[in-house]
C-alpha positions in Angstrom: 94.3 -110.9 91.4 94.7 -113.1 94.6 93.7 -116.8 94.3 92.5 -117.6 98.0 93.9 -121.3 97.4 97.3 -119.8 97.2 97.1 -117.9 100.9 96.8 -119.5 104.3 93.2 -119.2 105.1 93.5 -119.0 108.4 95.5 -115.9 108.9 94.6 -114.1 105.5 90.9 -114.2 107.4 92.4 -111.4 109.8 91.6 -108.5 107.5 93.3 -105.8 109.5 95.9 -107.9 111.5 96.0 -108.6 115.2 97.5 -105.3 115.5 98.2 -102.1 113.4 101.1 -103.1 110.7 100.8 -107.0 110.9 99.2 -106.8 107.5 101.1 -104.3 105.3 100.5 -102.8 101.8 102.4 -100.6 99.4 102.9 -99.8 95.9 105.5 -98.6 93.7 105.0 -97.5 90.0 105.7 -101.1 89.0 104.9 -103.1 91.7 102.5 -103.9 94.5 103.4 -105.3 97.7 101.3 -106.9 100.8 103.2 -108.9 103.5 101.3 -110.6 106.4 103.4 -111.2 109.4 100.7 -113.7 110.9 100.8 -115.9 107.8 104.5 -115.1 106.9 103.6 -114.7 103.6 104.9 -111.7 101.1 102.8 -111.2 98.0 103.9 -109.3 95.2 102.5 -108.2 91.8 104.4 -106.8 88.9 101.9 -104.6 87.1 104.0 -104.4 83.9 104.7 -108.1 83.4 101.3 -108.6 85.0 102.6 -111.5 87.2 101.6 -112.6 90.6 104.3 -114.1 92.9 103.5 -115.4 96.9 106.5 -116.0 98.7 106.8 -117.5 102.0 108.8 -115.9 104.5 110.2 -117.1 107.8 108.2 -116.6 111.0 108.1 -113.7 113.4 108.0 -114.4 117.2 104.4 -113.9 118.8 103.0 -110.2 118.5 103.7 -110.0 122.3 107.4 -110.5 121.5 107.7 -108.7 117.9 105.8 -106.4 116.3 105.8 -104.6 112.5 106.3 -101.3 113.2 106.5 -99.8 109.4 106.8 -101.1 105.8 108.0 -99.9 102.5 109.1 -100.9 99.1 111.6 -98.9 97.2 111.4 -98.5 93.0 114.3 -100.4 92.5 112.8 -103.5 94.4 113.9 -103.3 98.0 111.3 -104.2 100.6 111.9 -103.4 103.9 109.9 -103.6 107.6 110.8 -101.8 111.0 110.4 -104.2 113.7 109.9 -103.6 117.8 110.9 -106.5 119.9 110.1 -107.1 123.7 112.9 -109.6 124.8 112.4 -109.3 128.9 113.4 -106.3 130.3 115.3 -105.2 126.7 113.0 -103.6 123.7 114.9 -103.1 120.7 113.9 -101.7 117.5 115.4 -101.5 113.5 115.1 -101.6 110.1 115.2 -104.7 108.2 115.4 -106.0 104.6 113.4 -108.7 103.2 116.1 -111.3 101.5 115.4 -114.5 99.8 117.4 -117.8 99.6 118.0 -119.9 96.7 115.0 -122.0 97.8 112.9 -118.7 97.5 112.3 -118.6 101.3 112.4 -115.2 102.8 113.9 -113.8 105.7 114.2 -110.2 107.4 117.8 -109.0 107.7 118.9 -106.2 109.6 120.6 -103.1 108.1 123.6 -102.1 109.4 123.3 -99.7 111.7 120.0 -99.8 111.7 118.8 -101.5 114.8 119.3 -101.3 118.6 117.8 -100.3 122.0 114.4 -99.3 121.6 114.2 -95.4 123.0 117.9 -95.4 124.2 119.4 -93.8 121.5 118.9 -96.0 118.8 119.3 -94.4 115.5 115.9 -95.8 114.1 112.4 -96.0 115.8 110.3 -96.4 112.8 110.0 -96.9 109.2 107.7 -94.5 107.8 107.9 -95.2 104.2 110.1 -94.2 101.3 110.7 -91.8 98.5 111.1 -94.1 95.7 114.7 -94.4 96.5 115.5 -93.2 100.2 113.7 -94.7 103.4 112.0 -92.3 105.7 112.5 -93.2 109.2 112.1 -91.6 112.7 114.5 -91.9 115.5 113.6 -92.3 119.2 110.3 -90.8 118.9 111.8 -87.2 118.5 108.9 -86.1 116.0 111.4 -85.8 113.1 111.4 -87.6 109.8 114.8 -88.7 108.5 116.0 -89.6 104.9 118.4 -92.0 104.4 120.3 -93.9 101.9 119.9 -97.1 103.5 118.3 -98.8 101.1 121.0 -98.8 98.8 123.9 -100.2 101.6 
């Protein structure tokens, strides 16, 4: 279904990415989504419409500065990722929603109350996935999974 001519061949050649999570794949009952952080591309295939869409996404900082730690798609079409950033002495983590502007360029927008200092009481540490509607995530490595309606906000 994917035409190599539509993808950035230099970074899609990284089959597994430079770190776990840099290339992420998820699906719902109607769509298949693939995000490549290195390429800055989101690929979505709509099964019922038999339609493939390749979208450009604003580039992330280098893996030394920011990493994708989780990825999920909801049945309603929401695309989410968790990131952990390293800015000097401070690390932050949180969940972001993929949003597209009028020109079709995607960018990651932080969810309200879902970002903060990493391992310092932040409400979100890592996105694990979704049950179709609710996001499933961890908080500060406490070993507990949480379900939340964060996706609907």
